[in-house]
N, C-alpha and C positions, 0 to 999 in steps of 0.2 A: 159849719161843718161841710163835709164835701158833698153836696148832694146835686150839684149841677153837672152838666156836660161840658164839653170843651168851651162854651161860650164863658165860664167861669175862670179861664185863664187871665182873662182881664182885670179880674178883681185884685185889689190890693193884697197882698199876700197875707198880711195881718187878718183880713177879714175873709179870705179864703178859707183858712183853717177853721172858721167858725162854721162852715156849711158842711162839716162831717156829719150827715145824717144816717148827716153824714153823716131825714130822715133821712138827726140826726139821724138808713135807712137803714150792714148791721151785723174779746175777739182774738183771734190769732193774726199774728203778720202774714201778710202775702208778700212772697217775694217774686214779683213778676207774674210768672204763671201760675200752675195747679199748686195747691197746697200740698205739703208733705203728706204721703200717705194716699193722695187720690190717684187712681190711675183707671180711667175708663175706656174699655173697649167699646167698640160699636154696638155689640150685643148688649152691654150692661147699661149704656147710654140711656136708652128708652126706659130701662126700669128705674133708674136714677132720677129722671126728668118726671116720672110717675110719682115717685116718693115726694120729689120737691113740691109737686103740684098739689098733692094731698095736704102738705104742711101750709102751702100758700091758700088754698081753699079755707083751712082754719082761721089762717091769719086775716084773711079777707072778711070773713064772717064776722070779726070783732068790729062793730060799728062805731063805738067810741072806746077811748081809753086815757088814762093819765097816769102819770109818775114822776119819778126822779131819775136823773141822768147824772153820769159822770163820763167826760170826754178827755181822752188822751189824745194829743196832737202828736205830729211826727216829729217834733224835737222834744218830746217828754213833757210838753206843758200840759197842765191839768186844769180843766174848768168843770162847773157842774151847774145844775139848775133843775128846773121842772120841764115836762112836756106834756102836751094835749094834742089828741088825735080824734079827728071825726070824719068818717068817710062820706061822701067822697071828696077826697083833695084837700081836707083841712088839716092844718097842724100848726102848733106853735111851741117854740123853744124859748123860755125865759132863762137866760144866763144869770147866776147869781153875782153879786159884787165879788171883786171889783169891776167885773165885766158889766157894760152898759149895753149889751146887744139882745136883740131878740129876732128870732126868725118866724116869720107868719106865711102861711098859704091861706087865702080865703076861698080856694077851690078853682080860682081862674089864673091868679099869680101869686109869685112867692118874692117877698121883701126881706132883705138883710139889713136891719137898722142899728145904727150905734147912736143913741141919745148924746153921749158924751161927745164922740168926735163930730156930731152932726152929718152923719154920712147915711145913705140909703142906695141899695142896689135892688133893681126890680127886675123880675124876669117871667116869662110866661110859664105856668105850672107845666104845659105841655112839651116844654124843652128841657124838663128836669127828670130824673129817675123818680121823683116823688109821685109823678103821673102814675107809673106802673105800680109802685107800692101802696098808693092810696086810693086806687080804683075800687069800685064796689066788687070787681072780679079781677083777681090777679092772674093773668094769663103768661104761663111760663113755657109757651110752646115754642118751637123753632130750635135755636141753638143757644137761648139764653142761659139755661144750665149748664155750666161748663164742669161742675164736679159736686158729689154728694158724699158725706162721710158720715156714717152713723156709728155712734159709740153710746155707751151705757148712759153716759151723764149729759151728752149733747148731740144733736145733728146739726151738721154744718153744711151750708149750701153757698157755692160761689155761683155768682151771676155776671154774666158780661155780655153786652150787645151794644154795638157801636150806635145804632140808631136812638137807644135810650140812653145808655150812660157814656157815650162818646168813649174816650179812650180809659176811663175809670172802670174799676172793679168793684164789685161789692159782696162782701160775705157775710152771710147771715147765720146766726146761731140759735137754736131752738131747744126747748126741753123737749126730748124724745117722747115722753109720756102726754103732757097736756099741749105740746105744739105751741106754748108760748114763747114769743119772742125774748131773748135774753140779752143779747149783744150784736153789733155788727162792726165791720171794719170796711171803710172806703178806702181804696188805693187809688190814689190820682195818676194823671199821665205822667208824671215824674217818678213814680213808683212810691211816693209817700204815703205813709198809712195814717188815718184817723180812726180811732176806736171809740165807739159808744156803748156803755153799759148801761142798763136800765133795771130799776129795781122799786119796790113798793108800788106796784102797777095795780090800778084798779079799772076794771072794765064795765061797760054798761052805765056810764056816768052821764049826767045831762049837763051840757055847757050852755053859757050865756052867748047867743050868737056874737055878741060885741067881742068875744074872746080872740075871734078870727078875723076880725075886721082891720082892713089896712088902712092906715090914717093917711089918705091922700094929700090933705093939706099939708101935713108935715113933710111927706114926700116932697111937695112942690117947693117948700121953705129951704128944705136941705139941698134942693138940686137947683136953686137959682145961681148958685156960684160955680156950677159946672154940669157936666152932661150926664143926664139919666140914662143909664144902660138899660 
């Protein structure tokens, strides 16, 4: 899933599409700038940012969650699987067969691993948008909030910040009543969208710490024949 910033440009394109979190992190398609129907004048911008922060505060109050996801890639490809989140900074995406990919963050690093291809890409969590989305407190101050659209069935928030997302944009869609996250779309630097929808979500669950552990021995084995990123 596309969760990383511009450093992800070096990833093999087949693996880059699996970073759509592309946390998995949030869909309607984005066509470059603001979403259709979004128009924020300076006076409304503060109110929109306030509404977005209220939702972010609720989202960040959820310490653990798990569920299922379906991911739609920029070429229409579809994959799915299960996800697990534990604040601060821990996440796991297990892609179902025929994919053999997992995305894991242990709170310090993020690894994208493909057992079948024996590949692994390792990144500092602090260099990815996951750092913002998985913090104990999500800070949407400054100009991170580009637009907010409130409808009867969905509240849509578009975020963009060069220092956090690089050239990517993230659009998160929430239930307007419960503030629960429903789906998100990541638009990469080339304008390609990856959308993730989540369902059967459970909150307040307990996880085995091993779920978010990165297998460093396997990383070394996979990268013996190449350069670890």
